[in-house]
C-alpha positions in Angstrom: -0.2 -0.3 -0.2 1.6 3.4 -1.2 2.4 6.0 1.6 -0.1 8.1 0.0 -2.9 5.6 0.4 -1.9 5.0 3.8 -2.2 8.5 5.2 -5.5 8.7 3.4 -6.8 5.6 5.4 -5.4 6.8 9.0 -7.3 10.1 8.4 -10.5 8.3 7.3 -10.2 6.3 10.5 -10.1 9.2 12.3 -13.6 10.7 11.1 -15.3 7.5 11.7 -15.7 7.3 15.4 -17.3 11.1 14.6 -19.7 9.7 12.2 -20.8 6.7 14.2 -20.7 8.1 17.6 -23.7 10.1 17.9 -27.3 9.0 17.3 -27.6 12.4 14.9 -24.6 12.6 12.9 -23.8 16.4 12.7 -23.2 16.2 8.7 -25.4 15.2 6.4 -24.9 13.8 2.5 -22.1 11.8 1.4 -20.2 9.7 4.4 -17.0 12.1 5.5 -14.6 9.6 4.9 -14.9 9.4 0.9 -12.4 10.9 -1.1 -12.9 12.6 -4.3 -10.2 12.3 -7.2 -11.3 15.6 -8.8 -12.4 19.1 -7.5 -15.9 19.4 -6.1 -16.8 22.1 -8.6 -20.2 23.1 -7.6 -22.6 22.6 -4.3 -26.4 22.5 -4.8 -29.1 20.6 -3.9 -29.9 18.4 -6.9 -26.2 16.9 -6.3 -26.5 17.0 -2.6 -25.4 13.4 -1.9 -22.4 14.1 -3.0 -21.9 17.1 -0.3 -21.5 17.4 3.3 -23.4 19.9 5.2 -24.5 20.9 8.8 -27.1 23.1 10.2 -28.9 23.2 6.7 -32.4 21.5 5.5 -33.4 21.3 1.7 -36.4 22.5 0.7 -37.6 23.3 -3.0 -34.0 23.4 -4.4 -32.4 25.4 -1.7 -30.2 24.6 1.3 -31.7 26.5 4.2 -30.0 27.4 7.3 -32.0 26.2 10.4 -29.2 26.6 12.9 -27.1 29.6 13.7 -24.0 28.4 12.2 -24.1 26.1 9.0 -21.5 24.9 6.9 -20.5 22.8 4.0 -17.4 20.7 3.4 -15.5 21.3 0.2 -12.8 18.9 -1.4 -9.9 20.1 -3.1 -7.2 18.1 -4.9 -4.7 20.8 -4.3 -4.3 24.1 -2.7 -5.2 27.2 -4.6 -6.6 30.8 -4.6 -10.0 30.3 -6.3 -13.1 32.4 -7.3 -16.1 31.5 -5.8 -19.8 32.5 -6.7 -22.6 32.2 -4.3 -26.2 32.4 -5.1 -28.0 33.2 -2.1 -31.2 34.9 -0.6 -31.4 36.7 2.9 -34.2 38.4 4.6 -32.8 40.0 8.0 -29.4 40.9 9.6 -26.2 39.9 7.7 -24.4 36.8 7.9 -20.6 36.4 8.5 -19.0 33.8 5.9 -15.7 32.2 7.1 -13.3 30.0 5.2 -11.4 27.4 7.5 -12.1 29.5 10.3 -11.2 32.9 8.7 -13.4 35.3 8.3 -13.9 36.4 4.6 -17.0 39.0 4.3 -20.4 39.7 5.6 -23.2 38.7 3.3 -25.5 41.5 3.0 -29.6 40.9 2.7 -30.1 39.9 -0.8 -33.8 39.2 -2.3 -33.1 38.2 -5.6 -30.6 35.5 -6.8 -27.8 37.8 -8.1 -24.1 36.1 -8.0 -21.8 37.4 -5.8 -18.3 36.7 -6.1 -15.2 36.5 -3.9 -11.4 35.3 -4.2 -10.8 32.8 -1.3 -7.6 30.5 -0.4 -8.5 26.9 0.0 -6.3 24.3 1.2 -5.8 20.6 -0.2 -8.3 18.2 1.3 -11.1 19.4 3.3 -12.3 22.9 3.5 -15.0 24.4 5.8 -17.3 27.0 4.4 -19.1 28.5 7.4 -22.3 30.9 7.5 -23.1 32.5 11.2 -26.5 34.5 10.8 -27.9 36.7 13.4 -31.3 36.0 14.9 -34.1 35.4 13.1 -32.9 35.9 9.6 -34.0 33.5 6.9 -30.8 32.7 5.0 -30.9 30.1 2.1 -28.3 29.2 -0.8 -29.5 27.7 -4.4 -25.8 27.1 -5.2 -22.1 27.5 -4.9 -20.0 27.3 -7.7 -16.1 27.2 -7.6 -15.7 27.3 -11.5 -17.0 28.9 -14.7 -20.3 27.4 -14.8 -19.9 26.9 -18.2 -16.9 24.3 -18.0 -18.3 22.9 -14.9 -18.7 19.2 -14.7 -22.4 18.1 -13.3 -21.7 14.7 -13.1 -20.0 12.8 -10.0 -18.0 10.6 -11.6 -17.3 11.4 -15.5 -15.4 8.9 -17.7 -12.0 8.1 -16.6 -12.7 9.6 -13.0 -13.0 7.9 -9.4 -14.2 8.1 -5.6 -13.0 6.3 -2.9 -14.6 5.5 0.3 -13.0 4.0 3.4 -14.9 1.7 5.5 -14.5 0.1 8.9 -16.4 -3.4 9.4 -19.6 -3.4 8.4 -22.3 -3.6 5.4 -23.8 -0.7 3.0 -25.4 0.1 -0.3 -24.7 2.9 -2.7 -27.2 3.6 -5.5 -25.9 5.1 -9.1 -27.7 6.8 -11.8 -26.2 7.3 -15.3 -25.2 5.0 -18.4 -22.1 3.1 -19.2 -19.9 0.7 -17.3 -18.7 1.6 -13.5 -15.8 -0.2 -12.0 -16.2 -1.5 -8.4 -13.1 -2.3 -6.6 -13.4 -3.4 -3.2 -9.9 -3.8 -0.9 -9.7 -5.3 2.8 -6.5 -5.4 4.7 -6.4 -8.4 7.0 -2.9 -9.0 9.0 -0.9 -7.0 6.7 -2.7 -8.7 3.2 -4.7 -7.3 1.0 -8.1 -9.0 -0.2 -9.3 -7.7 -3.8 -13.2 -8.0 -5.1 -13.8 -6.5 -8.5 -17.0 -6.6 -9.9 -18.5 -3.9 -12.8 -22.0 -2.1 -12.9 -23.7 -1.6 -16.2 -26.0 1.1 -16.7 -27.9 2.4 -19.7 -30.5 1.1 -22.4 -33.2 -0.7 -19.9 -32.3 0.9 -16.6 -29.9 3.7 -15.7 -30.1 3.3 -11.7 -28.2 0.4 -10.5 -27.6 -0.4 -6.8 -24.2 -2.1 -5.3 -24.1 -3.9 -2.3 -20.8 -4.4 -0.2 -19.7 -6.1 3.0 -16.5 -5.5 4.7 -15.3 -8.1 7.3 -12.4 -5.9 8.0 -11.1 -2.4 7.3 -10.8 -1.1 3.9 -12.0 0.9 0.9 -14.5 0.5 -2.1 -13.2 2.6 -5.2 -15.7 3.2 -8.0 -14.1 4.1 -11.5 -16.1 5.1 -14.8 -14.6 2.9 -17.6 -17.0 4.5 -19.7 -20.0 6.6 -19.8 -20.8 9.2 -16.7 -23.0 8.5 -13.4 -24.0 10.5 -10.3 -24.4 9.1 -6.8 -27.9 9.2 -5.9 -28.1 7.3 -2.7 -25.5 5.4 0.1 -25.8 3.8 3.1 -23.2 2.2 5.6 -24.0 0.7 8.7 -20.9 -0.3 11.0 -20.5 -3.9 12.5 -20.4 -3.7 16.2 -18.5 -6.2 18.0 -20.9 -8.3 20.6 -19.2 -8.0 24.3 -18.5 -11.4 25.6 -20.4 -12.3 28.8 -18.2 -12.8 31.5 
């Protein structure tokens, strides 16, 4: 196993308890132990399963802030300065925008969906986009774009790209929609050895939606790669296997 993969695996292990210890997970959407091998270019409700958010609910194609502190998690392949475009509506008092705990600006009340552009420094890996509202302000976001919208790839897994999801022992399912051939590679680690199983998921002519079920007896990861066509993740569930305590 490469040094880079080992670092990612250890980082994912640190995140797993945060997801499973609470009965009501803070973040919703895709499991935070997922790693995307490309930049996320847009946050919107249509691709909500790809994103992680906290303090928002989804209603009528908007992310609506129902808590005074609401966040998104953005994945970046490399560190860089980026222009970010926000489409939001705000009634009431202004909202503070922070990126990775650094205050960027104050969002003023806005009653029409006009784009607001800012420049920000984004880190490699996870970035936290945080909104802090005051009082009973009504704040909702239509989309956040990190590239020129005309060049944004709207599909989660285009041809030639992949996502990797790390897992402890447990079982789950992932549902995708698209057309083409998606390759699933499951790798488990047992006493220093890798156990590998591979499957192809075909979608297209008769059914554009397919479900893939998987089971991990030990720690490992699942890698989904689009060999042909393009795919979107439409549902993802995972249940960690809890060891039964031995009776004394």
